Structure formats: C-alpha cells, structure tokens
Backbone as a printed PyTorch tensor [residue, N CA C, xyz], in Angstrom:
tensor([[[ 13.5520, -16.5170,  -5.5530],
         [ 12.6820, -15.3590,  -5.4850],
         [ 13.2230, -14.2610,  -6.3900]],

        [[ 12.3330, -13.6290,  -7.0990],
         [ 12.7190, -12.5810,  -8.0280],
         [ 12.8730, -11.2580,  -7.3190]],

        [[ 14.0410, -10.6520,  -7.4300],
         [ 14.2640,  -9.3130,  -6.9090],
         [ 14.2080,  -9.2070,  -5.3980]],

        [[ 14.4650, -10.2570,  -4.6910],
         [ 14.3420, -10.2470,  -3.2390],
         [ 15.2340,  -9.1760,  -2.6170]],

        [[ 14.5930,  -8.2140,  -1.9630],
         [ 15.3150,  -7.2050,  -1.2070],
         [ 16.1010,  -6.2040,  -2.0240]],

        [[ 15.9400,  -6.1590,  -3.3430],
         [ 16.7700,  -5.2520,  -4.1280],
         [ 15.9190,  -4.2730,  -4.9250]],

        [[ 15.7970,  -3.0660,  -4.4030],
         [ 15.0780,  -2.0120,  -5.0990],
         [ 15.8580,  -0.7090,  -5.0590]],

        [[ 17.1550,  -0.7930,  -5.2170],
         [ 18.0240,   0.3720,  -5.2700],
         [ 17.8070,   1.2990,  -4.0800]],

        [[ 17.8330,   0.7320,  -2.8570],
         [ 17.7320,   1.5320,  -1.6550],
         [ 16.3180,   1.9200,  -1.2680]],

        [[ 15.3060,   1.4610,  -2.0180],
         [ 13.9280,   1.7800,  -1.6890],
         [ 13.3720,   0.6840,  -0.7880]],

        [[ 12.0760,   0.7250,  -0.5360],
         [ 11.4270,  -0.2710,   0.2880],
         [ 11.7230,  -1.6670,  -0.2590]],

        [[ 12.2330,  -2.5500,   0.5990],
         [ 12.6050,  -3.8930,   0.1680],
         [ 11.3670,  -4.7080,  -0.1720]],

        [[ 11.5120,  -5.6230,  -1.1260],
         [ 10.4120,  -6.4860,  -1.5350],
         [ 10.9060,  -7.9150,  -1.6820]],

        [[  9.9920,  -8.8560,  -1.4720],
         [ 10.3190, -10.2680,  -1.6170],
         [ 10.1270, -10.7370,  -3.0570]],

        [[  9.1910, -10.1210,  -3.7630],
         [  8.8860, -10.4660,  -5.1510],
         [  8.6100,  -9.1920,  -5.9340]],

        [[  8.7760,  -9.2440,  -7.2570],
         [  8.4700,  -8.1050,  -8.1160],
         [  7.5520,  -8.5460,  -9.2420]],

        [[  6.7590,  -7.5840,  -9.7420],
         [  5.8320,  -7.8560, -10.8350],
         [  5.6930,  -6.5860, -11.6650]],

        [[  6.0540,  -6.6680, -12.9370],
         [  5.9460,  -5.5200, -13.8420],
         [  4.6590,  -5.6640, -14.6470]],

        [[  3.6880,  -4.8010, -14.3570],
         [  2.3930,  -4.8530, -15.0250],
         [  2.1900,  -3.6870, -15.9870]],

        [[  3.2660,  -2.9820, -16.3080],
         [  3.1500,  -1.8820, -17.2650],
         [  2.7640,  -2.4690, -18.6230]],

        [[  1.7790,  -1.8210, -19.2570],
         [  1.3040,  -2.2840, -20.5530],
         [  0.2070,  -3.3430, -20.4620]],

        [[ -0.1030,  -3.8050, -19.2580],
         [ -1.1740,  -4.7840, -19.0570],
         [ -2.4440,  -4.0030, -18.7220]],

        [[ -3.5260,  -4.1750, -19.5130],
         [ -4.7380,  -3.3940, -19.2750],
         [ -5.5330,  -3.8810, -18.0630]],

        [[ -6.4050,  -3.0040, -17.5690],
         [ -7.3480,  -3.3600, -16.5030],
         [ -8.4380,  -4.2410, -17.1270]],

        [[ -8.9580,  -5.2080, -16.4490],
         [ -8.6670,  -5.6340, -15.0890],
         [ -7.6080,  -6.7390, -15.0020]],

        [[ -6.9790,  -7.0850, -16.1410],
         [ -5.9710,  -8.1530, -16.1160],
         [ -4.8130,  -7.8370, -15.1860]],

        [[ -4.4130,  -6.5600, -15.1040],
         [ -3.2850,  -6.2030, -14.2370],
         [ -3.6090,  -6.5000, -12.7780]],

        [[ -4.8180,  -6.1490, -12.3400],
         [ -5.2180,  -6.4230, -10.9590],
         [ -5.2960,  -7.9250, -10.7090]],

        [[ -5.8300,  -8.6590, -11.6710],
         [ -5.9200, -10.1120, -11.5330],
         [ -4.5620, -10.7570, -11.3930]],

        [[ -3.6020, -10.3070, -12.1840],
         [ -2.2390, -10.8510, -12.0940],
         [ -1.6130, -10.5500, -10.7360]],

        [[ -1.8640,  -9.3510, -10.2040],
         [ -1.3240,  -8.9900,  -8.8870],
         [ -1.9330,  -9.8770,  -7.8050]],

        [[ -3.2430, -10.0800,  -7.8540],
         [ -3.9240, -10.9060,  -6.8580],
         [ -3.4180, -12.3530,  -6.9240]],

        [[ -3.2430, -12.8860,  -8.1310],
         [ -2.7340, -14.2530,  -8.2810],
         [ -1.3250, -14.3630,  -7.7100]],

        [[ -0.4680, -13.4030,  -8.0010],
         [  0.9000, -13.4190,  -7.4780],
         [  0.8970, -13.3790,  -5.9570]],

        [[  0.0650, -12.5060,  -5.3760],
         [ -0.0170, -12.4030,  -3.9230],
         [ -0.4850, -13.7120,  -3.2920]],

        [[ -1.3190, -14.4550,  -3.9900],
         [ -1.8290, -15.7170,  -3.4500],
         [ -0.7400, -16.7820,  -3.3420]],

        [[  0.3820, -16.5720,  -4.0220],
         [  1.4960, -17.5260,  -3.9600],
         [  2.5190, -17.1390,  -2.8940]],

        [[  2.2920, -16.0010,  -2.2410],
         [  3.2440, -15.4730,  -1.2750],
         [  2.7670, -15.7230,   0.1520]],

        [[  3.6880, -15.6560,   1.0990],
         [  3.3760, -15.8780,   2.5120],
         [  3.0060, -14.5740,   3.2050]],

        [[  2.1970, -14.6880,   4.2590],
         [  1.7900, -13.5350,   5.0370],
         [  3.0210, -12.7670,   5.5300]],

        [[  2.9750, -11.4380,   5.3670],
         [  4.0800, -10.5900,   5.7960],
         [  5.0740, -10.2650,   4.6920]],

        [[  5.0640, -11.0320,   3.5980],
         [  5.9750, -10.7340,   2.4870],
         [  5.4840,  -9.4990,   1.7430]],

        [[  6.3980,  -8.8750,   0.9780],
         [  6.0800,  -7.6560,   0.2330],
         [  6.2700,  -7.9010,  -1.2580]],

        [[  5.2520,  -7.4850,  -2.0260],
         [  5.2940,  -7.5480,  -3.4840],
         [  5.4770,  -6.1340,  -4.0190]],

        [[  6.4510,  -5.9520,  -4.9040],
         [  6.6940,  -4.6790,  -5.5770],
         [  6.0850,  -4.7800,  -6.9690]],

        [[  5.1800,  -3.8470,  -7.2950],
         [  4.4720,  -3.8660,  -8.5680],
         [  4.6970,  -2.5460,  -9.2930]],

        [[  4.8810,  -2.6170, -10.6130],
         [  4.9480,  -1.4160, -11.4380],
         [  3.7260,  -1.4250, -12.3480]],

        [[  2.9940,  -0.2950, -12.3810],
         [  1.7910,  -0.1750, -13.1960],
         [  1.8120,   1.1350, -13.9650]],

        [[  0.9900,   1.1980, -14.9990],
         [  0.8450,   2.4270, -15.7670],
         [  0.0810,   3.4700, -14.9670]],

        [[  0.2780,   4.7400, -15.3120],
         [ -0.4390,   5.8410, -14.6800],
         [ -1.9180,   5.7640, -15.0530]],

        [[ -2.7510,   6.3720, -14.2390],
         [ -4.1840,   6.4190, -14.5210],
         [ -4.9460,   5.3360, -13.7920]],

        [[ -5.9140,   4.7590, -14.4740],
         [ -6.7970,   3.7490, -13.8850],
         [ -6.0600,   2.5800, -13.2300]],

        [[ -4.9570,   2.0710, -13.8000],
         [ -4.2800,   0.9270, -13.1740],
         [ -3.8360,   1.1610, -11.7270]],

        [[ -3.4300,   2.3650, -11.3730],
         [ -2.9810,   2.6410, -10.0060],
         [ -4.1260,   2.3890,  -9.0240]],

        [[ -5.2690,   2.9690,  -9.3050],
         [ -6.4250,   2.8090,  -8.4210],
         [ -6.9760,   1.3920,  -8.4820]],

        [[ -7.0410,   0.8100,  -9.6680],
         [ -7.6190,  -0.5150,  -9.8560],
         [ -6.8170,  -1.5940,  -9.1290]],

        [[ -5.5170,  -1.5980,  -9.3160],
         [ -4.6720,  -2.6040,  -8.6650],
         [ -4.7120,  -2.4120,  -7.1520]],

        [[ -4.5850,  -1.1770,  -6.6990],
         [ -4.6080,  -0.9030,  -5.2570],
         [ -5.9150,  -1.3790,  -4.6210]],

        [[ -7.0440,  -1.0220,  -5.2220],
         [ -8.3430,  -1.4020,  -4.6760],
         [ -8.5450,  -2.9180,  -4.7010]],

        [[ -8.1120,  -3.5530,  -5.7680],
         [ -8.2920,  -5.0020,  -5.8880],
         [ -7.5030,  -5.7710,  -4.8400]],

        [[ -6.2390,  -5.4040,  -4.6430],
         [ -5.4370,  -6.1450,  -3.6640],
         [ -5.9020,  -5.8610,  -2.2440]],

        [[ -6.3410,  -4.6280,  -1.9750],
         [ -6.8620,  -4.3200,  -0.6460],
         [ -8.1870,  -5.0390,  -0.4120]],

        [[ -8.9840,  -5.2040,  -1.4590],
         [-10.2250,  -5.9500,  -1.3580],
         [-10.0030,  -7.4170,  -1.0330]],

        [[ -8.8100,  -7.9110,  -1.3560],
         [ -8.4360,  -9.2980,  -1.0570],
         [ -7.7840,  -9.4230,   0.3190]],

        [[ -7.6820,  -8.3100,   1.0600],
         [ -7.1590,  -8.3510,   2.4250],
         [ -5.6910,  -8.0160,   2.5640]],

        [[ -5.0590,  -7.5380,   1.4850],
         [ -3.6500,  -7.1630,   1.5340],
         [ -3.5470,  -5.6660,   1.8210]],

        [[ -2.3480,  -5.1710,   2.0540],
         [ -2.1380,  -3.7800,   2.4540],
         [ -1.1720,  -3.0860,   1.4950]],

        [[ -1.6320,  -2.0080,   0.8510],
         [ -0.7340,  -1.1700,   0.0550],
         [  0.0500,  -0.3380,   1.0530]],

        [[  1.3690,  -0.5770,   1.1220],
         [  2.1790,   0.1240,   2.1170],
         [  2.8870,   1.3510,   1.5600]],

        [[  2.9620,   1.4380,   0.2210],
         [  3.6110,   2.6060,  -0.3850],
         [  3.2520,   2.6700,  -1.8600]],

        [[  3.0100,   3.9020,  -2.3400],
         [  2.8360,   4.1450,  -3.7740],
         [  3.7130,   5.3270,  -4.1350]],

        [[  4.3690,   5.2290,  -5.2650],
         [  5.2850,   6.2950,  -5.6870],
         [  5.2200,   6.4600,  -7.1950]],

        [[  5.0100,   7.6980,  -7.6380],
         [  5.0030,   7.9720,  -9.0760],
         [  6.4080,   7.7890,  -9.6290]],

        [[  6.4890,   7.2060, -10.8150],
         [  7.7620,   7.0420, -11.5120],
         [  7.6330,   7.7280, -12.8660]],

        [[  8.2030,   8.9230, -12.9720],
         [  8.0730,   9.6880, -14.2060],
         [  6.6270,  10.1160, -14.4150]],

        [[  6.2270,  10.2710, -15.6710],
         [  4.8640,  10.7040, -15.9620],
         [  3.9680,   9.5620, -16.3930]],

        [[  4.5280,   8.3680, -16.5620],
         [  3.7170,   7.3090, -17.1590],
         [  3.5300,   6.0570, -16.3100]],

        [[  4.1370,   5.9840, -15.1230],
         [  3.9620,   4.7670, -14.3280],
         [  4.0840,   5.0300, -12.8320]],

        [[  3.6990,   4.0250, -12.0670],
         [  3.7350,   4.0670, -10.6110],
         [  4.3950,   2.8110, -10.0790]],

        [[  4.9750,   2.9490,  -8.8950],
         [  5.5110,   1.8170,  -8.1450],
         [  4.5760,   1.6100,  -6.9530]],

        [[  4.2260,   0.3680,  -6.6810],
         [  3.3430,   0.0550,  -5.5600],
         [  3.9690,  -1.0920,  -4.7700]],

        [[  4.0340,  -0.9170,  -3.4440],
         [  4.5090,  -1.9750,  -2.5590],
         [  3.3100,  -2.5000,  -1.7910]],

        [[  3.1120,  -3.8140,  -1.7990],
         [  1.9400,  -4.4430,  -1.1820],
         [  2.4170,  -5.5010,  -0.2050]],

        [[  1.9140,  -5.4200,   1.0360],
         [  2.2490,  -6.4290,   2.0420],
         [  1.1340,  -7.4690,   2.0880]],

        [[  1.5190,  -8.7330,   2.0220],
         [  0.5530,  -9.8210,   2.1170],
         [  0.0520,  -9.8710,   3.5590]],

        [[ -1.2380,  -9.6960,   3.7450],
         [ -1.8400,  -9.6780,   5.0850],
         [ -2.8810, -10.7600,   5.2200]],

        [[ -2.8070, -11.5120,   6.2940],
         [ -3.8490, -12.4510,   6.6330],
         [ -4.0220, -13.6050,   5.6860]],

        [[ -3.1920, -13.7020,   4.6670],
         [ -3.3260, -14.7390,   3.6500],
         [ -3.2850, -16.1320,   4.2430]],

        [[ -2.2800, -16.3970,   5.0500],
         [ -2.0990, -17.7300,   5.6050],
         [ -2.0370, -17.7070,   7.1280]],

        [[ -2.6880, -16.7030,   7.7210],
         [ -2.6450, -16.6000,   9.1790],
         [ -3.9050, -15.9160,   9.6740]],

        [[ -4.0630, -15.8630,  10.9900],
         [ -5.2180, -15.1970,  11.5660],
         [ -4.8340, -13.8510,  12.1470]],

        [[ -3.6990, -13.2990,  11.7280],
         [ -3.2220, -12.0090,  12.2290],
         [ -4.1750, -10.9110,  11.7990]],

        [[ -4.4400,  -9.9600,  12.7130],
         [ -5.2540,  -8.8080,  12.3880],
         [ -4.4010,  -7.6740,  11.8360]],

        [[ -5.0360,  -6.7370,  11.1650],
         [ -4.3070,  -5.5890,  10.6280],
         [ -4.0380,  -4.5930,  11.7380]],

        [[ -2.8150,  -4.1160,  11.8090],
         [ -2.4240,  -3.1680,  12.8590],
         [ -2.9090,  -1.7740,  12.5270]]])
C-alpha cells in the first residue's frame, strides 16, 4: 500500500493519489477508479489543484457513495482531500 498511515501527523490514509496537474474530469475519474480498488472503511488521501478540481473531485466521489472526511488548503495552488470508502463492499449505512 502506498503511503499507508503516513501523512506527517495528519489524518492517516491507507492510499494516496496525487492529481495535481490532472484536468477535470479526468482527476475525478482517477479518484473514483482508485476508490473502487479499496475496501470499505479505508481512507484515500488525494491532492488536487485549487479551483474547480476541489469541488469536482469531492462531488464525484460523494456521488459514488464515498465520504469526504476532510479538506485542507495547501498553499495557494492545491488542496488535500481525505475520502473514506463507504458502502463499497458492504451494506453499512452512513452514520
């Protein structure tokens, strides 16, 4: 697993995905594909460019039934997003 649990003291993640420089809607598609390979309850850490990608990726993954658990601006040009895989491989409801 890439970057498992290591985010310099921040929210732990099971996988990481750097989507900076990837235009919309490809960035959202890559995030959704990555999440589909993960197990329910795992956390994906994603880095995206500022602007449209923050909203686009967040909306796309939530539309697929996952949960954005944290978003944090990084400087003036990018964002960090933590996404929890929800309901992917289980019948668990969202709390």
